[in-house]
LUMVEX-570926 format. One record per residue (C-alpha): x, y, z; residue number from 1. Coordinates in Angstrom, 3 decimals, padded with zeros to 6 digits. Last residue first. Layout:
residues N
X,Y,Z,NUM;
...
END
This chain:
residues 214
051.883,-215.410,-048.739,214;
051.494,-212.154,-050.660,213;
048.238,-210.463,-049.797,212;
045.709,-210.310,-052.615,211;
045.068,-206.797,-053.852,210;
042.470,-204.050,-053.703,209;
043.756,-200.762,-055.110,208;
042.791,-197.190,-054.243,207;
046.303,-196.577,-052.835,206;
046.354,-199.826,-050.812,205;
043.481,-202.077,-049.718,204;
044.039,-205.621,-048.520,203;
042.982,-209.151,-049.428,202;
043.449,-212.324,-047.391,201;
042.254,-210.476,-044.288,200;
039.229,-212.814,-043.938,199;
036.910,-209.793,-044.141,198;
038.881,-208.432,-047.085,197;
038.564,-211.751,-048.888,196;
034.820,-211.915,-048.300,195;
034.412,-208.347,-049.558,194;
036.448,-209.122,-052.666,193;
034.436,-212.299,-053.346,192;
031.138,-210.368,-053.206,191;
032.506,-207.542,-055.365,190;
033.622,-210.042,-057.992,189;
030.237,-211.758,-057.920,188;
028.410,-208.458,-058.393,187;
030.770,-207.450,-061.230,186;
030.173,-210.544,-063.334,185;
027.251,-209.340,-065.463,184;
028.769,-205.847,-065.407,183;
031.636,-207.195,-067.515,182;
029.205,-207.545,-070.402,181;
028.797,-211.015,-071.821,180;
030.470,-213.180,-074.435,179;
030.693,-216.536,-072.692,178;
034.180,-217.406,-071.408,177;
037.669,-215.941,-071.615,176;
039.118,-212.453,-071.384,175;
036.098,-210.458,-070.295,174;
037.382,-206.905,-069.858,173;
037.291,-204.123,-067.267,172;
036.172,-205.367,-063.848,171;
036.004,-202.781,-061.070,170;
037.616,-203.511,-057.696,169;
040.421,-201.007,-058.226,168;
043.018,-203.568,-059.320,167;
043.711,-201.204,-062.233,166;
043.280,-203.719,-065.055,165;
040.586,-205.824,-063.379,164;
040.563,-208.663,-065.910,163;
037.836,-211.285,-066.381,162;
038.230,-215.056,-066.795,161;
035.359,-217.526,-067.128,160;
036.287,-221.190,-066.980,159;
034.042,-224.220,-067.608,158;
034.836,-224.705,-071.270,157;
034.267,-228.450,-070.814,156;
033.193,-230.545,-067.839,155;
030.616,-228.103,-066.518,154;
029.199,-228.845,-063.073,153;
032.068,-227.131,-061.270,152;
031.767,-223.786,-063.048,151;
035.111,-222.059,-062.499,150;
035.000,-218.272,-062.192,149;
038.322,-216.432,-062.510,148;
039.104,-212.844,-061.590,147;
042.503,-211.468,-062.649,146;
043.896,-208.506,-060.777,145;
046.353,-205.716,-061.605,144;
049.548,-204.244,-060.191,143;
051.036,-201.103,-061.787,142;
053.942,-201.265,-064.214,141;
057.738,-201.545,-064.303,140;
058.039,-205.087,-063.049,139;
054.728,-206.940,-062.984,138;
052.899,-207.346,-059.653,137;
050.010,-209.676,-060.452,136;
047.082,-210.374,-058.151,135;
044.951,-213.477,-058.618,134;
041.317,-213.635,-057.529,133;
039.699,-217.063,-057.684,132;
036.076,-218.154,-057.444,131;
035.085,-221.820,-057.471,130;
031.471,-222.436,-058.356,129;
028.488,-224.738,-057.822,128;
028.749,-226.033,-054.249,127;
030.710,-223.066,-052.948,126;
034.348,-222.081,-053.066,125;
036.531,-219.041,-052.439,124;
040.123,-218.794,-053.611,123;
042.596,-215.953,-053.019,122;
045.710,-215.784,-055.156,121;
049.386,-214.882,-055.304,120;
050.656,-217.819,-057.338,119;
053.911,-219.678,-056.726,118;
054.548,-221.731,-059.824,117;
054.017,-225.334,-060.930,116;
054.801,-225.565,-064.628,115;
053.156,-227.840,-067.195,114;
055.137,-228.551,-070.367,113;
053.626,-228.538,-073.849,112;
055.523,-230.425,-076.530,111;
053.146,-233.392,-076.885,110;
052.613,-232.446,-080.544,109;
048.887,-232.097,-079.890,108;
049.676,-229.906,-076.893,107;
051.953,-227.693,-078.972,106;
049.145,-227.180,-081.493,105;
046.733,-226.508,-078.622,104;
049.131,-223.902,-077.261,103;
049.089,-222.043,-080.583,102;
045.281,-221.955,-080.745,101;
045.078,-220.974,-077.073,100;
047.375,-218.006,-077.718,99;
045.368,-216.871,-080.746,98;
042.123,-216.974,-078.755,97;
043.816,-215.147,-075.871,96;
045.038,-212.399,-078.206,95;
041.432,-211.788,-079.237,94;
040.332,-211.593,-075.591,93;
043.215,-209.217,-074.802,92;
042.095,-206.851,-077.523,91;
045.195,-205.689,-079.342,90;
047.373,-202.614,-079.114,89;
051.145,-202.424,-078.860,88;
053.340,-203.741,-076.054,87;
052.688,-205.289,-072.637,86;
049.184,-206.587,-073.316,85;
048.314,-208.241,-069.998,84;
047.319,-211.491,-068.330,83;
047.255,-214.135,-071.025,82;
045.770,-217.361,-069.677,81;
047.521,-220.676,-070.394,80;
048.634,-220.924,-066.728,79;
052.176,-219.827,-067.516,78;
052.324,-217.458,-064.517,77;
052.978,-214.137,-066.276,76;
051.166,-214.899,-069.527,75;
052.214,-211.807,-071.499,74;
050.901,-210.112,-074.640,73;
053.129,-208.522,-077.306,72;
051.789,-206.420,-080.167,71;
052.565,-205.003,-083.601,70;
052.302,-208.173,-085.685,69;
052.126,-210.871,-083.050,68;
054.212,-212.048,-080.117,67;
052.524,-214.141,-077.430,66;
054.807,-214.102,-074.409,65;
055.252,-216.771,-071.757,64;
056.586,-216.331,-068.230,63;
059.164,-217.580,-065.758,62;
060.945,-215.804,-062.898,61;
062.719,-218.415,-060.776,60;
065.297,-215.871,-059.628,59;
068.508,-217.603,-060.685,58;
067.358,-220.119,-063.302,57;
065.291,-217.638,-065.294,56;
062.721,-219.116,-067.686,55;
061.297,-217.480,-070.801,54;
058.775,-219.038,-073.196,53;
058.214,-217.143,-076.442,52;
055.078,-217.971,-078.409,51;
055.347,-216.629,-081.932,50;
052.747,-215.506,-084.455,49;
052.250,-215.439,-088.238,48;
048.960,-214.415,-089.834,47;
047.329,-216.483,-092.603,46;
044.235,-217.124,-090.456,45;
046.461,-218.583,-087.731,44;
050.136,-219.344,-088.229,43;
052.713,-220.845,-085.891,42;
056.170,-220.193,-084.489,41;
057.381,-221.636,-081.180,40;
060.289,-220.051,-079.361,39;
062.356,-221.080,-076.332,38;
064.155,-218.739,-073.946,37;
066.739,-219.298,-071.238,36;
067.690,-216.894,-068.492,35;
070.731,-216.810,-066.224,34;
070.170,-213.870,-063.914,33;
073.211,-211.563,-063.858,32;
075.490,-212.285,-060.898,31;
078.306,-213.722,-063.038,30;
078.552,-210.479,-064.985,29;
078.822,-208.473,-061.784,28;
081.663,-210.747,-060.594,27;
083.492,-210.483,-063.918,26;
083.294,-206.677,-063.846,25;
084.338,-206.459,-060.181,24;
087.261,-208.858,-060.659,23;
088.536,-206.997,-063.742,22;
088.400,-203.718,-061.810,21;
090.305,-205.237,-058.881,20;
092.980,-206.593,-061.231,19;
093.420,-203.155,-062.775,18;
093.618,-201.493,-059.366,17;
096.243,-204.025,-058.224,16;
098.288,-203.447,-061.362,15;
098.149,-199.689,-060.874,14;
099.259,-200.006,-057.244,13;
102.160,-202.299,-058.233,12;
103.337,-199.847,-060.881,11;
103.138,-196.981,-058.391,10;
105.297,-198.895,-055.875,9;
107.860,-199.745,-058.556,8;
108.465,-196.000,-059.039,7;
107.902,-194.497,-062.414,6;
110.748,-192.602,-064.071,5;
110.548,-189.830,-066.608,4;
113.908,-188.531,-067.902,3;
114.736,-184.880,-068.457,2;
117.443,-183.747,-070.835,1;
END
């Protein structure tokens, strides 16, 4: 008859390995970004939508999402302007109208918070207009630009926002403002890009023109 014996040394080694594994798992879990999310549900034209606001305590990453039937659009810097359709298909301008409608409801209820975030942008001013180019670097997708024109002499509806989806210097879609062709704003965008490149606040990389990170 054979008996199986385990030495005390082997038992101690196994216990130490088990404790080490538990420590690694708990340590990895504690290093995950702590994120909080808040939801707001509303209806527009008999369609239901949600605004999801996400904030991460660890890395400071905060954004809003407009969630509709079959699409999700993201406001990366919580400036009340949707920046990209991340899921599904919808015109960004149409999503923006829905987003503003929902935000206005929150504003009327005094439930809208203003966030101050680090923005990668280049601003150029003159007597009549402020021009702003913002570059976004979303995780898992290519960078893109947002071009904003602010009309100083207008007190209401004074913003025009156009998206450069590929950050290639060519505007693609008017997101907010008077309904016009993107070509009507292209000359201004090109002018601001050239000024930014000359001042070395913008740079070229892989057929893209982006704002330098500060």
